[in-house]
C-alpha positions in Angstrom: 5.2 -27.7 -13.7 5.6 -24.7 -11.5 9.1 -23.5 -11.0 10.6 -22.8 -7.5 8.6 -25.4 -5.9 9.0 -26.2 -2.2 7.7 -29.6 -1.0 6.4 -30.0 2.5 5.8 -33.5 3.9 3.9 -33.4 7.2 2.1 -35.8 9.4 -1.2 -34.3 10.4 -4.1 -36.0 12.2 -2.2 -39.3 11.9 -1.7 -39.2 8.2 1.3 -38.0 6.0 0.3 -35.3 3.5 2.5 -33.7 0.8 2.1 -30.0 -0.2 3.8 -28.1 -2.9 4.3 -24.4 -2.2 6.3 -21.6 -3.7 7.1 -17.9 -3.2 4.1 -15.6 -3.4 1.9 -17.7 -1.0 1.7 -17.6 2.8 4.1 -19.7 4.8 5.8 -21.3 1.7 8.6 -23.1 3.7 6.5 -24.9 6.2 2.9 -25.2 7.5 2.6 -22.2 9.9 1.9 -22.9 13.5 -1.6 -21.2 13.5 -2.7 -23.7 10.7 -1.3 -26.6 12.6 -3.2 -25.6 15.7 -6.3 -25.3 13.6 -5.8 -28.7 12.0 -5.3 -30.4 15.3 -8.3 -28.7 16.9 -11.1 -28.6 14.2 -13.9 -31.1 14.6 -14.8 -32.5 11.2 -17.5 -35.3 10.9 -17.4 -37.7 8.1 -20.5 -36.0 6.3 -19.5 -32.3 6.8 -19.6 -29.8 4.0 -16.5 -27.7 4.7 -15.2 -24.3 3.4 -11.6 -23.3 3.8 -11.8 -19.5 3.5 -8.5 -18.1 2.5 -7.0 -21.5 1.7 -3.5 -20.6 0.6 -1.9 -23.7 -0.8 -4.5 -25.8 1.1 -3.2 -27.6 4.1 -6.2 -26.9 6.3 -8.9 -27.7 3.7 -7.1 -30.7 2.4 -6.9 -32.3 5.9 -10.6 -31.4 6.4 -11.5 -33.1 3.1 -9.6 -36.2 4.2 -11.6 -36.2 7.4 -15.0 -35.5 5.7 -14.9 -38.9 4.0 -18.6 -38.7 2.9 -18.7 -34.9 2.7 -16.8 -32.4 0.8 -14.4 -29.5 1.1 -14.3 -26.3 -0.9 -11.1 -24.2 -0.7 -11.1 -20.5 -1.7 -8.6 -17.9 -2.0 -8.2 -14.5 -3.7 -4.6 -15.3 -4.7 -4.5 -17.2 -8.1 -1.1 -18.7 -7.3 -2.4 -20.1 -4.1 -5.6 -21.6 -5.9 -3.3 -23.2 -8.4 -1.2 -24.8 -5.7 -4.3 -25.9 -3.7 -5.7 -27.6 -6.8 -2.3 -29.4 -7.4 -2.1 -30.5 -3.7 -5.6 -31.8 -3.8 -4.7 -34.0 -6.7 -1.4 -35.0 -5.1 -3.1 -36.1 -2.0 -5.7 -38.1 -4.0 -8.8 -36.3 -2.7 -11.9 -36.6 -5.0 -14.1 -34.7 -2.4 -12.3 -31.3 -2.6 -11.9 -28.5 -5.0 -10.2 -25.1 -5.1 -11.8 -21.9 -6.4 -10.6 -18.4 -7.0 -12.8 -16.1 -4.9 -12.8 -12.5 -3.7 -14.0 -13.1 -0.1 -16.9 -15.6 -0.2 -18.2 -14.4 -3.6 -17.7 -17.8 -5.4 -19.6 -19.7 -2.7 -22.2 -17.0 -1.7 -25.1 -19.4 -2.9 -23.8 -22.4 -1.0 -24.4 -23.7 2.6 -21.7 -25.3 4.8 -21.6 -27.2 8.1 -18.1 -26.0 8.9 -16.1 -23.0 7.8 -12.4 -22.7 8.6 -10.2 -19.8 8.2 -6.6 -18.6 8.9 -6.8 -15.1 7.6 -3.8 -13.0 6.8 -2.8 -11.1 10.0 -2.3 -8.1 7.8 -5.9 -8.1 6.7 -7.2 -6.0 9.5 -10.4 -6.1 11.5 -12.6 -4.8 8.6 -11.8 -7.9 6.5 -12.1 -10.1 9.5 -15.6 -8.7 10.2 -16.5 -9.1 6.6 -15.3 -12.8 6.6 -17.3 -13.5 9.8 -20.6 -12.0 8.3 -20.1 -14.0 5.1 -19.4 -17.1 7.0 -22.6 -16.5 9.1 -24.6 -16.2 5.9 -23.1 -19.4 4.3 -23.4 -21.5 7.4 -26.3 -23.9 7.9 -28.0 -23.6 11.4 -25.8 -25.4 13.9 -22.7 -24.8 11.6 -19.4 -23.9 13.1 -16.9 -21.2 12.2 -13.3 -21.7 13.2 -10.8 -18.8 13.0 -7.1 -18.7 13.7 -5.7 -15.5 14.8 -2.8 -14.2 16.9 -3.6 -14.7 20.5 -3.2 -11.0 21.2 -6.3 -10.2 19.1 -8.6 -12.3 21.4 -10.7 -9.4 22.6 -11.3 -8.0 19.1 -12.2 -11.5 17.7 -14.6 -12.0 20.7 -16.3 -8.7 19.9 -16.9 -9.5 16.3 -18.0 -13.1 16.9 -20.5 -12.1 19.6 -21.8 -9.3 17.4 -22.3 -11.6 14.4 -23.0 -15.0 15.9 -24.0 -14.1 19.5 -21.3 -16.5 20.9 -17.6 -17.0 21.1 -15.5 -19.8 22.6 -11.8 -20.6 22.6 -11.3 -23.9 20.9 -7.5 -24.0 21.3 -4.7 -21.6 22.1 -0.9 -21.7 22.4 1.5 -18.9 23.3 1.1 -17.2 19.9 -2.2 -18.3 18.4 -5.8 -18.6 19.2 -8.5 -20.9 17.5 -11.8 -19.2 18.1 -15.1 -20.9 17.6 -18.7 -19.6 16.9 -21.8 -21.6 16.3 -24.7 -20.4 14.1 -27.8 -20.8 16.4 
C-alpha cells in the first residue's frame, strides 16, 4: 500500500466515488474546482470512447468511465505516481471499462481514436503544451468527437485562438468565477 495516502469521498453526478491521492500529484487534498466543473459539464454518452489527458489520480476519467457504461475510458498522465493512483482508484470504484497508462502527451494512445477527450492540464504547462495537447487531441478524435478543456477563466482568449486554429471552432461549455470549460468539435 502507498504511504501518506489521502482519501477523498465525493458525490459526483449523483454517485459517491472514493479516490486515494498523495503528495506529488495535483490537488491531493480535494478534487479541484476546475475538475468538478468539468465533471458536472461533460456530456458522456453510454457508448463513448473517452480519453482523460493528464488524468492525475483520475477523478474526471473515472466519472467518465462510470457514465460510458457500454464504452470505455483511458486515463493517461506523464506522472508515474498519478498513473499508479489512477489504477488503484479505477479498481476501488469497480470500473472494468477503464485503464490508466503512463504517457508523454498522447504518445501511448497516438494510434487510437476517441469520441470524447477531456483534459484539465496543469496551469503551469504554458501555451506551447496546451497547443500540443489540442493538436494531439484533434488527431486522436473521431469525426464529430469533442474536446473539453478546463483552464483558468482569464485564459479564455488564448484558448479560443488555439481551438479556432486547430479545430476551427470554440465554445464555452461552462464557466465560473475562476475556471472555464472550453469545447471544440472535430468537424
